[in-house]
ZATORDO-916889 format. One record per residue (C-alpha): y, x, z; residue in one letter; chain. Coordinates in nm, 2 decimals. Layout:
<atoms>
     py     px     pz type mol
      Y      X      Z    a   A
...
</atoms>
This chain:
<atoms>
     py     px     pz type mol
  -2.39  -1.66   1.41    m   A
  -2.09  -1.85   1.28    n   A
  -1.79  -2.00   1.43    e   A
  -1.66  -2.28   1.20    n   A
  -1.31  -2.40   1.27    i   A
  -1.42  -2.71   1.26    h   A
  -1.58  -2.69   1.59    n   A
  -1.34  -2.61   1.91    r   A
  -1.55  -2.35   2.15    i   A
  -1.49  -2.40   2.51    t   A
  -1.58  -2.13   2.81    d   A
  -1.88  -2.30   2.88    s   A
  -2.04  -2.28   2.53    d   A
  -1.99  -1.88   2.52    i   A
  -2.33  -1.70   2.50    t   A
  -2.43  -1.35   2.59    d   A
  -2.38  -1.24   2.22    d   A
  -2.06  -1.42   2.21    e   A
  -1.96  -1.22   2.51    r   A
  -2.08  -0.86   2.38    a   A
  -1.87  -0.98   2.02    f   A
  -1.61  -1.01   2.23    r   A
  -1.61  -0.67   2.40    a   A
  -1.71  -0.50   2.06    l   A
  -1.32  -0.67   1.96    m   A
  -1.18  -0.52   2.29    m   A
  -1.30  -0.20   2.20    d   A
  -1.20  -0.15   1.85    s   A
  -0.86   0.03   1.95    n   A
  -0.65  -0.27   1.82    v   A
  -0.36  -0.33   2.10    p   A
  -0.35  -0.66   2.22    p   A
  -0.14  -0.94   2.03    i   A
   0.12  -1.03   2.28    k   A
   0.18  -1.42   2.38    a   A
   0.40  -1.67   2.19    p   A
   0.74  -1.77   2.30    k   A
   0.75  -2.07   2.50    n   A
   0.68  -2.34   2.19    l   A
   0.87  -2.60   2.36    a   A
   1.18  -2.44   2.39    n   A
   1.16  -2.33   2.06    a   A
   1.16  -2.62   1.94    v   A
   1.46  -2.72   2.09    r   A
   1.63  -2.48   1.91    r   A
   1.42  -2.55   1.59    k   A
   1.37  -2.90   1.63    l   A
   1.12  -3.09   1.42    p   A
   0.88  -3.03   1.14    g   A
   0.94  -2.97   0.76    s   A
   0.77  -3.08   0.46    a   A
   0.61  -2.76   0.28    t   A
   0.78  -2.76  -0.10    i   A
   0.41  -2.82  -0.23    d   A
   0.36  -3.12  -0.02    s   A
   0.52  -3.39  -0.28    f   A
   0.26  -3.31  -0.57    g   A
   0.39  -3.42  -0.90    r   A
   0.80  -3.45  -0.76    h   A
   0.99  -3.26  -1.01    s   A
   1.07  -2.89  -0.95    q   A
   1.40  -2.97  -0.92    r   A
   1.38  -3.20  -0.62    l   A
   1.14  -3.02  -0.43    r   A
   1.38  -2.87  -0.19    w   A
   1.54  -3.22  -0.17    i   A
   1.24  -3.34  -0.02    m   A
   1.13  -3.06   0.18    s   A
   1.49  -3.07   0.36    s   A
   1.49  -3.41   0.43    a   A
   1.19  -3.35   0.70    a   A
   1.43  -3.09   0.84    m   A
   1.69  -3.31   0.89    v   A
   1.71  -3.39   1.23    a   A
   1.77  -2.98   1.28    i   A
   2.04  -3.04   1.09    v   A
   2.15  -3.35   1.29    l   A
   2.20  -3.09   1.61    v   A
   2.48  -2.91   1.38    c   A
   2.66  -3.22   1.36    v   A
   2.51  -3.46   1.62    a   A
   2.80  -3.41   1.80    l   A
   2.97  -3.14   1.60    w   A
   3.24  -3.05   1.92    p   A
   3.61  -3.06   1.88    t   A
   3.80  -2.85   2.06    r   A
   3.85  -3.12   2.40    q   A
   3.49  -3.21   2.38    q   A
   3.27  -3.03   2.67    a   A
   2.96  -2.89   2.50    w   A
   2.74  -3.00   2.82    g   A
   2.84  -3.33   2.71    e   A
   2.73  -3.28   2.37    v   A
   2.39  -3.14   2.47    v   A
   2.33  -3.44   2.75    k   A
   2.45  -3.71   2.49    t   A
   2.16  -3.55   2.23    l   A
   1.90  -3.56   2.47    q   A
   1.92  -3.87   2.62    d   A
   1.89  -4.01   2.25    m   A
   1.53  -4.14   2.26    p   A
   1.45  -4.09   1.87    w   A
   1.64  -4.03   1.55    i   A
   1.55  -4.18   1.22    r   A
   1.62  -4.10   0.88    l   A
   1.51  -4.33   0.58    v   A
   1.59  -4.28   0.26    g   A
   1.45  -4.35  -0.10    e   A
   1.38  -4.06  -0.41    l   A
   1.22  -4.21  -0.73    k   A
   1.13  -4.54  -0.57    q   A
   0.92  -4.36  -0.29    d   A
   1.10  -4.45   0.03    k   A
   1.10  -4.17   0.32    m   A
   1.12  -4.19   0.71    e   A
   1.15  -3.93   0.92    v   A
   1.15  -3.97   1.29    w   A
   1.22  -3.68   1.55    m   A
   1.23  -3.70   1.92    s   A
   1.40  -3.40   2.15    l   A
   1.29  -3.55   2.45    q   A
   0.90  -3.55   2.37    r   A
   0.95  -3.25   2.12    d   A
   0.76  -3.43   1.81    v   A
   0.83  -3.54   1.47    a   A
   0.68  -3.73   1.20    a   A
   0.72  -3.85   0.84    q   A
   0.60  -4.07   0.60    r   A
   0.62  -4.14   0.22    s   A
   0.37  -4.26   0.02    k   A
   0.20  -3.96  -0.10    k   A
   0.23  -3.81   0.28    l   A
   0.22  -3.92   0.58    s   A
   0.28  -3.57   0.90    r   A
   0.27  -3.59   1.24    f   A
   0.41  -3.28   1.42    d   A
   0.39  -3.20   1.78    d   A
   0.54  -2.89   1.90    y   A
   0.41  -2.88   2.21    r   A
   0.11  -2.79   2.10    t   A
   0.20  -2.60   1.78    g   A
  -0.03  -2.88   1.60    v   A
   0.01  -3.09   1.28    r   A
  -0.16  -3.41   1.15    y   A
  -0.16  -3.44   0.79    e   A
  -0.30  -3.74   0.62    f   A
  -0.43  -3.76   0.27    s   A
  -0.41  -4.11   0.13    a   A
  -0.66  -4.03  -0.19    e   A
  -0.94  -3.88   0.09    e   A
  -0.88  -4.09   0.37    q   A
  -0.90  -3.79   0.57    l   A
  -0.66  -3.66   0.86    i   A
  -0.63  -3.29   0.86    y   A
  -0.57  -3.10   1.18    r   A
  -0.38  -2.77   1.11    v   A
  -0.13  -2.51   1.27    p   A
   0.24  -2.55   1.24    i   A
   0.35  -2.28   0.99    n   A
   0.65  -2.33   0.87    d   A
   0.89  -2.23   1.17    e   A
   1.06  -1.93   1.00    r   A
   1.29  -2.14   0.76    a   A
   1.39  -2.31   1.12    f   A
   1.51  -1.98   1.26    n   A
   1.80  -1.96   1.01    s   A
   1.91  -2.31   1.09    i   A
   1.90  -2.26   1.45    s   A
   2.15  -1.97   1.41    s   A
   2.35  -2.15   1.20    v   A
   2.40  -2.49   1.44    f   A
   2.43  -2.25   1.75    t   A
   2.71  -2.06   1.57    s   A
   2.89  -2.42   1.48    i   A
   2.87  -2.54   1.86    f   A
   3.02  -2.26   1.95    r   A
   3.32  -2.32   1.69    q   A
   3.27  -1.99   1.51    d   A
   3.50  -1.93   1.24    d   A
   3.16  -1.83   1.03    q   A
   2.80  -2.02   1.11    v   A
   2.60  -1.75   0.94    g   A
   2.45  -1.68   0.54    d   A
   2.22  -1.90   0.56    e   A
   2.03  -2.23   0.60    f   A
   1.71  -2.33   0.59    a   A
   1.61  -2.01   0.39    g   A
   1.88  -2.05   0.11    n   A
   2.20  -1.87   0.09    r   A
   2.56  -2.04   0.24    i   A
   2.76  -2.00  -0.05    v   A
   3.07  -2.23   0.12    s   A
   3.10  -2.45   0.44    q   A
   3.38  -2.74   0.47    t   A
   3.48  -2.99   0.72    r   A
   3.69  -3.27   0.62    q   A
   3.86  -3.63   0.69    s   A
   3.72  -3.89   0.40    v   A
   3.83  -4.27   0.37    q   A
   3.57  -4.48   0.25    d   A
   3.53  -4.87   0.23    s   A
   3.86  -4.87   0.46    g   A
   3.71  -4.63   0.75    k   A
   3.77  -4.29   0.82    k   A
   3.48  -4.03   0.82    w   A
   3.43  -3.64   0.90    i   A
   3.23  -3.50   0.62    d   A
   3.04  -3.19   0.67    y   A
   2.97  -2.97   0.35    e   A
   2.71  -2.68   0.29    l   A
   2.70  -2.57  -0.05    t   A
   2.36  -2.33  -0.05    l   A
   2.19  -2.11  -0.33    q   A
   1.86  -2.21  -0.38    t   A
   1.77  -2.00  -0.67    l   A
   2.03  -1.71  -0.82    p   A
   2.29  -1.94  -1.08    g   A
   2.16  -2.22  -0.89    v   A
   2.37  -2.42  -0.62    s   A
   2.30  -2.77  -0.38    s   A
   2.50  -2.92  -0.17    k   A
   2.42  -3.10   0.20    v   A
   2.70  -3.29   0.31    v   A
   2.64  -3.50   0.65    v   A
   2.88  -3.79   0.73    r   A
   2.99  -3.85   1.11    v   A
   3.15  -4.15   1.25    d   A
   3.48  -4.00   1.44    p   A
   3.46  -4.26   1.69    e   A
   3.14  -4.16   1.80    t   A
   3.07  -3.86   1.68    n   A
   2.70  -3.93   1.53    l   A
   2.62  -3.89   1.20    p   A
   2.52  -4.19   0.99    v   A
   2.44  -4.05   0.66    s   A
   2.32  -3.76   0.49    m   A
   2.29  -3.69   0.11    r   A
   2.12  -3.33  -0.05    f   A
   2.27  -3.31  -0.38    q   A
   2.11  -3.10  -0.66    e   A
   2.35  -3.21  -0.93    d   A
   2.46  -3.56  -1.06    v   A
   2.13  -3.67  -1.15    d   A
   1.90  -3.53  -0.85    h   A
   2.02  -3.64  -0.47    a   A
   1.86  -3.83  -0.23    l   A
   2.04  -4.06   0.01    n   A
   1.91  -4.12   0.38    m   A
   2.05  -4.33   0.64    k   A
   2.05  -4.20   1.01    i   A
   2.02  -4.44   1.34    d   A
   1.89  -4.39   1.66    y   A
   1.62  -4.62   1.77    p   A
   1.50  -4.66   2.16    e   A
   1.10  -4.63   2.04    t   A
   0.93  -4.44   1.79    g   A
   0.57  -4.32   1.66    p   A
   0.37  -4.14   1.94    q   A
   0.10  -4.00   1.70    d   A
   0.01  -4.03   1.32    i   A
  -0.17  -4.38   1.36    y   A
   0.20  -4.50   1.45    a   A
   0.32  -4.44   1.10    i   A
   0.04  -4.63   0.94    g   A
  -0.27  -4.41   0.94    v   A
  -0.58  -4.61   0.99    p   A
  -0.73  -4.52   1.33    r   A
  -1.07  -4.49   1.16    d   A
  -1.00  -4.23   0.93    a   A
  -1.21  -3.89   1.01    r   A
  -1.01  -3.61   1.16    v   A
  -1.09  -3.30   1.00    v   A
  -1.02  -3.01   1.25    d   A
  -0.86  -2.69   1.04    r   A
  -0.72  -2.49   1.37    m   A
  -0.84  -2.13   1.42    p   A
  -0.98  -2.10   1.73    t   A
  -1.15  -1.82   1.92    g   A
  -1.25  -1.46   1.77    n   A
  -1.11  -1.62   1.45    l   A
  -0.77  -1.69   1.59    k   A
  -0.72  -1.35   1.74    r   A
  -0.89  -1.16   1.43    i   A
  -0.63  -1.35   1.22    a   A
  -0.33  -1.27   1.46    e   A
  -0.42  -0.89   1.40    i   A
  -0.44  -0.88   1.03    l   A
  -0.10  -1.08   1.06    d   A
   0.03  -0.73   1.28    r   A
  -0.11  -0.47   1.07    n   A
   0.01  -0.59   0.77    r   A
   0.32  -0.59   0.90    r   A
   0.32  -0.29   1.08    e   A
   0.18  -0.09   0.79    l   A
   0.55   0.00   0.71    d   A
   0.86   0.27   0.64    n   A
   0.64   0.44   0.35    y   A
   0.67   0.57   0.01    v   A
   0.35   0.50  -0.19    a   A
   0.24   0.68  -0.50    a   A
  -0.05   0.51  -0.68    y   A
  -0.26   0.54  -1.01    g   A
  -0.57   0.51  -1.17    f   A
  -0.62   0.86  -1.23    v   A
  -0.64   1.10  -0.90    p   A
  -0.33   1.24  -0.81    n   A
  -0.12   1.12  -1.13    s   A
   0.07   0.82  -1.03    p   A
   0.14   0.50  -1.21    q   A
   0.38   0.36  -0.99    a   A
   0.59   0.45  -0.70    l   A
   0.65   0.17  -0.39    i   A
   0.93   0.22  -0.11    y   A
   0.87  -0.04   0.16    r   A
   1.09  -0.09   0.46    s   A
   1.03  -0.41   0.63    g   A
   1.14  -0.69   0.43    d   A
   1.33  -0.44   0.19    q   A
   1.13  -0.29  -0.10    w   A
   1.16  -0.10  -0.43    r   A
   0.94  -0.04  -0.70    t   A
   0.94   0.20  -1.00    a   A
   0.71   0.31  -1.25    s   A
   0.59   0.64  -1.39    c   A
   0.55   0.82  -1.69    s   A
   0.43   1.20  -1.77    p   A
   0.71   1.40  -1.96    t   A
   0.64   1.54  -2.27    r   A
   0.61   1.89  -2.11    d   A
   0.30   1.79  -2.02    l   A
   0.15   1.71  -2.34    f   A
   0.24   2.10  -2.50    k   A
  -0.19   2.14  -2.54    s   A
  -0.46   1.90  -2.39    n   A
  -0.60   2.17  -2.22    r   A
  -0.27   2.23  -2.02    e   A
  -0.28   1.85  -1.97    y   A
  -0.62   1.86  -1.85    g   A
  -0.58   2.12  -1.57    a   A
  -0.27   1.90  -1.43    f   A
  -0.50   1.62  -1.39    l   A
  -0.75   1.81  -1.24    a   A
  -0.52   1.98  -0.98    e   A
  -0.61   1.90  -0.64    q   A
  -0.39   1.87  -0.35    p   A
  -0.37   2.10  -0.08    p   A
  -0.59   2.02   0.23    a   A
  -0.32   2.12   0.43    n   A
  -0.13   1.77   0.53    e   A
   0.17   1.97   0.59    g   A
   0.18   2.10   0.26    e   A
   0.15   1.73   0.04    l   A
   0.53   1.68   0.04    r   A
   0.55   1.99  -0.15    s   A
   0.30   1.95  -0.35    w   A
   0.40   1.61  -0.44    w   A
   0.75   1.72  -0.51    k   A
   0.65   1.92  -0.79    t   A
   0.40   1.69  -0.89    r   A
   0.67   1.42  -0.93    l   A
   0.90   1.66  -1.13    s   A
   0.63   1.62  -1.41    h   A
   0.70   1.27  -1.44    y   A
   1.00   0.99  -1.55    t   A
   1.08   0.76  -1.28    i   A
   1.21   0.41  -1.40    v   A
   1.31   0.17  -1.18    a   A
   1.14  -0.15  -1.19    d   A
   1.22  -0.40  -0.91    m   A
   1.39  -0.43  -0.55    l   A
   1.43  -0.70  -0.25    c   A
   1.73  -0.64  -0.02    d   A
   1.54  -0.90   0.21    g   A
   1.75  -1.17   0.08    r   A
   1.68  -1.14  -0.33    t   A
   1.45  -1.01  -0.54    v   A
   1.60  -0.81  -0.86    y   A
   1.47  -0.69  -1.16    h   A
   1.62  -0.37  -1.34    a   A
   1.77  -0.38  -1.70    s   A
   1.88  -0.08  -1.89    y   A
   2.14  -0.11  -2.11    e   A
   2.22   0.27  -2.04    d   A
   1.88   0.45  -1.96    p   A
   2.00   0.67  -1.70    a   A
   2.19   0.39  -1.51    s   A
   1.96   0.09  -1.43    p   A
   2.16  -0.24  -1.36    v   A
   2.00  -0.48  -1.14    f   A
   2.00  -0.85  -1.23    e   A
   1.88  -1.13  -0.96    p   A
   1.52  -1.29  -1.03    f   A
   1.43  -1.48  -0.70    q   A
   1.58  -1.58  -0.41    s   A
   1.43  -1.48  -0.07    v   A
   1.34  -1.66   0.25    r   A
   1.50  -1.48   0.58    a   A
   1.18  -1.30   0.65    g   A
   0.99  -1.34   0.37    d   A
   1.11  -1.04   0.19    g   A
   0.75  -0.88   0.24    h   A
   0.54  -1.18   0.16    s   A
   0.67  -1.25  -0.16    i   A
   0.60  -0.91  -0.28    a   A
   0.24  -0.99  -0.32    k   A
   0.35  -1.18  -0.61    t   A
   0.61  -0.92  -0.80    m   A
   0.43  -0.68  -1.00    g   A
   0.37  -0.33  -0.87    n   A
   0.48  -0.44  -0.53    a   A
   0.19  -0.65  -0.52    g   A
  -0.04  -0.33  -0.51    n   A
   0.09  -0.26  -0.14    m   A
  -0.23  -0.16   0.02    p   A
  -0.16  -0.35   0.33    e   A
  -0.22  -0.65   0.10    f   A
  -0.54  -0.55   0.01    h   A
  -0.70  -0.48   0.33    v   A
  -0.48  -0.73   0.60    y   A
  -0.53  -1.03   0.43    p   A
  -0.36  -1.37   0.52    d   A
  -0.64  -1.59   0.69    l   A
  -0.36  -1.82   0.80    n   A
  -0.52  -2.20   0.81    s   A
  -0.40  -2.48   0.56    y   A
  -0.52  -2.81   0.48    v   A
  -0.78  -2.70   0.18    q   A
  -0.87  -2.43   0.33    i   A
  -1.20  -2.38   0.52    e   A
  -1.28  -2.05   0.69    m   A
  -1.60  -1.92   0.88    t   A
  -1.69  -1.59   1.08    l   A
  -1.99  -1.43   1.07    t   A
  -2.04  -1.16   1.34    k   A
  -2.39  -1.02   1.21    d   A
  -2.35  -1.07   0.81    p   A
  -2.69  -1.03   0.59    t   A
  -2.50  -0.79   0.35    d   A
  -2.20  -0.56   0.30    g   A
  -2.10  -0.26   0.49    p   A
  -2.27  -0.17   0.82    e   A
  -2.07  -0.25   1.12    g   A
  -1.86  -0.50   0.94    s   A
  -1.82  -0.87   1.02    i   A
  -1.76  -1.14   0.75    l   A
  -1.48  -1.39   0.69    v   A
  -1.53  -1.67   0.41    t   A
  -1.24  -1.85   0.31    r   A
  -1.28  -2.13   0.08    s   A
  -1.03  -2.28  -0.12    y   A
  -1.20  -2.64  -0.17    l   A
  -0.93  -2.77  -0.44    s   A
  -0.95  -2.45  -0.66    e   A
  -1.31  -2.44  -0.61    h   A
  -1.25  -2.04  -0.51    q   A
  -1.38  -1.87  -0.23    t   A
  -1.29  -1.55  -0.07    s   A
  -1.50  -1.30   0.15    k   A
  -1.38  -1.04   0.34    y   A
  -1.59  -0.77   0.55    w   A
  -1.35  -0.66   0.81    l   A
  -1.44  -0.35   1.01    n   A
  -1.33  -0.36   1.41    p   A
  -1.36   0.03   1.45    k   A
  -1.03   0.02   1.16    l   A
  -0.84  -0.26   1.32    g   A
  -1.01  -0.52   1.13    y   A
  -0.91  -0.35   0.80    a   A
  -1.12  -0.51   0.55    a   A
  -1.38  -0.24   0.40    v   A
  -1.48  -0.48   0.09    q   A
  -1.38  -0.81  -0.05    a   A
  -1.52  -1.04  -0.29    q   A
  -1.37  -1.33  -0.49    h   A
  -1.56  -1.57  -0.67    s   A
  -1.44  -1.88  -0.91    l   A
  -1.66  -2.12  -0.98    r   A
  -1.59  -2.21  -1.38    q   A
  -1.63  -2.65  -1.37    i   A
  -1.72  -2.77  -1.74    d   A
  -1.58  -3.13  -1.72    e   A
  -1.80  -3.24  -2.00    k   A
  -2.10  -3.11  -1.84    k   A
  -2.09  -3.23  -1.47    p   A
  -2.45  -3.18  -1.41    n   A
  -2.49  -2.88  -1.48    v   A
  -2.48  -2.61  -1.27    t   A
  -2.11  -2.42  -1.27    p   A
  -2.13  -2.07  -1.40    a   A
  -1.95  -1.83  -1.15    e   A
  -1.76  -1.52  -1.22    q   A
  -1.70  -1.25  -0.93    q   A
  -1.51  -0.99  -0.84    q   A
  -1.57  -0.71  -0.58    t   A
  -1.34  -0.47  -0.44    y   A
  -1.45  -0.18  -0.18    r   A
  -1.18   0.01   0.03    f   A
  -1.25   0.38   0.10    e   A
  -1.15   0.72   0.22    n   A
  -0.91   0.55   0.54    f   A
  -0.66   0.70   0.67    k   A
  -0.40   0.60   0.96    q   A
  -0.01   0.59   0.95    s   A
   0.21   0.76   1.26    p   A
   0.18   0.37   1.40    r   A
  -0.20   0.41   1.40    g   A
  -0.28   0.15   1.13    i   A
  -0.53   0.23   0.87    w   A
  -0.51   0.20   0.49    y   A
  -0.73   0.32   0.23    p   A
  -0.69   0.57  -0.03    t   A
  -0.94   0.47  -0.26    v   A
  -0.98   0.10  -0.42    i   A
  -1.27   0.02  -0.60    v   A
  -1.30  -0.26  -0.81    r   A
  -1.66  -0.32  -0.95    s   A
  -1.75  -0.41  -1.29    n   A
  -1.37  -0.41  -1.36    a   A
  -1.45  -0.30  -1.74    i   A
  -1.64  -0.48  -1.96    g   A
  -1.94  -0.43  -2.14    s   A
  -2.04  -0.08  -2.26    q   A
  -2.23  -0.19  -2.49    q   A
  -2.17  -0.29  -2.86    s   A
  -2.22  -0.64  -3.03    e   A
  -2.53  -0.48  -3.18    a   A
  -2.70  -0.32  -2.90    e   A
  -2.66  -0.60  -2.72    l   A
  -2.85  -0.80  -2.98    s   A
  -3.11  -0.55  -2.99    a   A
  -3.18  -0.63  -2.68    g   A
  -2.98  -0.36  -2.48    a   A
  -2.88  -0.45  -2.11    t   A
  -2.51  -0.50  -2.07    a   A
  -2.37  -0.28  -1.83    t   A
  -1.97  -0.25  -1.69    a   A
  -1.81   0.02  -1.53    s   A
  -1.61   0.05  -1.25    d   A
  -1.23   0.15  -1.19    d   A
  -1.02   0.29  -0.92    r   A
  -0.68   0.30  -0.75    t   A
  -0.58   0.62  -0.56    y   A
  -0.34   0.60  -0.29    y   A
  -0.07   0.86  -0.16    h   A
   0.12   0.75   0.11    l   A
   0.43   0.94   0.26    d   A
   0.58   0.79   0.60    f   A
   0.82   1.13   0.70    t   A
   1.09   1.03   0.39    t   A
   1.35   0.89   0.49    e   A
   1.42   0.55   0.33    l   A
   1.80   0.52   0.31    s   A
   1.96   0.17   0.32    s   A
   2.11   0.27  -0.02    d   A
   1.79   0.28  -0.15    l   A
   1.77  -0.09  -0.14    f   A
   2.12  -0.19  -0.23    k   A
   2.13  -0.40  -0.58    h   A
   2.48  -0.21  -0.69    t   A
   2.50  -0.21  -1.04    s   A
   2.42   0.15  -1.16    g   A
   2.25   0.31  -0.91    t   A
   2.02   0.58  -1.01    v   A
   1.64   0.54  -0.89    f   A
   1.60   0.76  -0.60    v   A
   1.28   0.98  -0.65    p   A
   1.03   1.04  -0.36    l   A
   1.19   1.38  -0.19    d   A
   1.55   1.25  -0.28    k   A
   1.61   1.15   0.09    n   A
   1.40   1.44   0.29    s   A
   1.54   1.57   0.59    t   A
   1.34   1.89   0.56    d   A
   1.45   2.03   0.17    e   A
</atoms>
């Protein structure tokens, strides 16, 4: 039985089989998911929806932050819309803002006109440009996005609230007239902030300027101009440098768009529903939680059992990695090295720490990367004994863990393998099969198709293991544009996850990951030419996770000269 997220299921549609399936999920040793906070109240703090950085197609990367920020702009209005003076009552500010039916911003960038609307009263926001039309309804948590090329309206979840949490905090501080308004804005670090009176065209204005660090060594500015007579913002400027800026005018109309059709989308456009519902939605929430809560560990992993290639330290959004290489004393003779590799860890879990401590004393541990939750740093070595950490990439607040997936050794955190991200997006279609005809026994199957990339990922999830994946398969169709009528070739990679253990929090994780057919043909060209069948072999990655080592906050500091802390350095049981 498939559950396709194009369709919505009501209670009357639930069959006996479906009820039995839900009972299976309830018996899967997974604590219930807490209900989300009231979305309407949250939006009064965070206000309208945003454009993701990738929503604007071929605009230059330098300008993407500007255009995504423009879609957040009404939130900025909360900051300055009526930034209270010492004499102005906060209650009057709130009432004035809430009495405004609509706030509208209009600007132009590269001959592309942009319009953004928001209504605090209705908890909705909208935006329109040549390439994108979008309507966000925060009351329901649903986004409607129109593709002019496909003439389709996609119905998807609003999934970019995290950046607005930081904005909410900044603006709350501004309203309170705190000396400091926080250290980030829309996920970017605030370097400095000013408020000054200016004269322009014979009129006095108040300019509020935030300098943001969008990347290490790269700063940008947001300048909001306010009419001191009305205390209302009249314009906003997003400035990357002298050649890249977006200017927007601000007004306050009595009416605004009530739905996506009101911003010019054809009413006969077909709606494609990408909202996850029912079982699929609940499973996605469970995976998100387990991926987050497999935490506070030191992981040693490598391609040979009990011989680590790298170490990963993780504590929430902070993490650190190091590469491991055997010291020369292990290579005195092949026999001694072979005996070292063949040595098995003790069966007694209580003896594992001491065993790994001795084991790692035969390795050189070299710092690789670290993330302090706001910036990713990579290590450089003028002095081999003392790494210097240099900024590599800025991180939005709350994204420190998720960004690790793309960062070298950090991408091998075991939770990324077995708790996949099933969040729904415009170009992703998902289905759920409760009784798959293939795959490990007792598993359910989630199929995730990336429509624009001709890629499909399948995950066989085991409810008895908290829906951890026990097998995954990734397929990529190789399409030859010169031969469109030829069936595309398909490349597949299959992973099996084995020998599961539980963390102290009860989260399951694998200690062995097998990648099938990972190593190419074992036959020579001559053998294959003579008719031999090509065979490939698997590779394996082995994990040991330690949840007892105390992870000091100093471990995740990028202070120049910090020596990397080995596995047992902060142990409390020495």
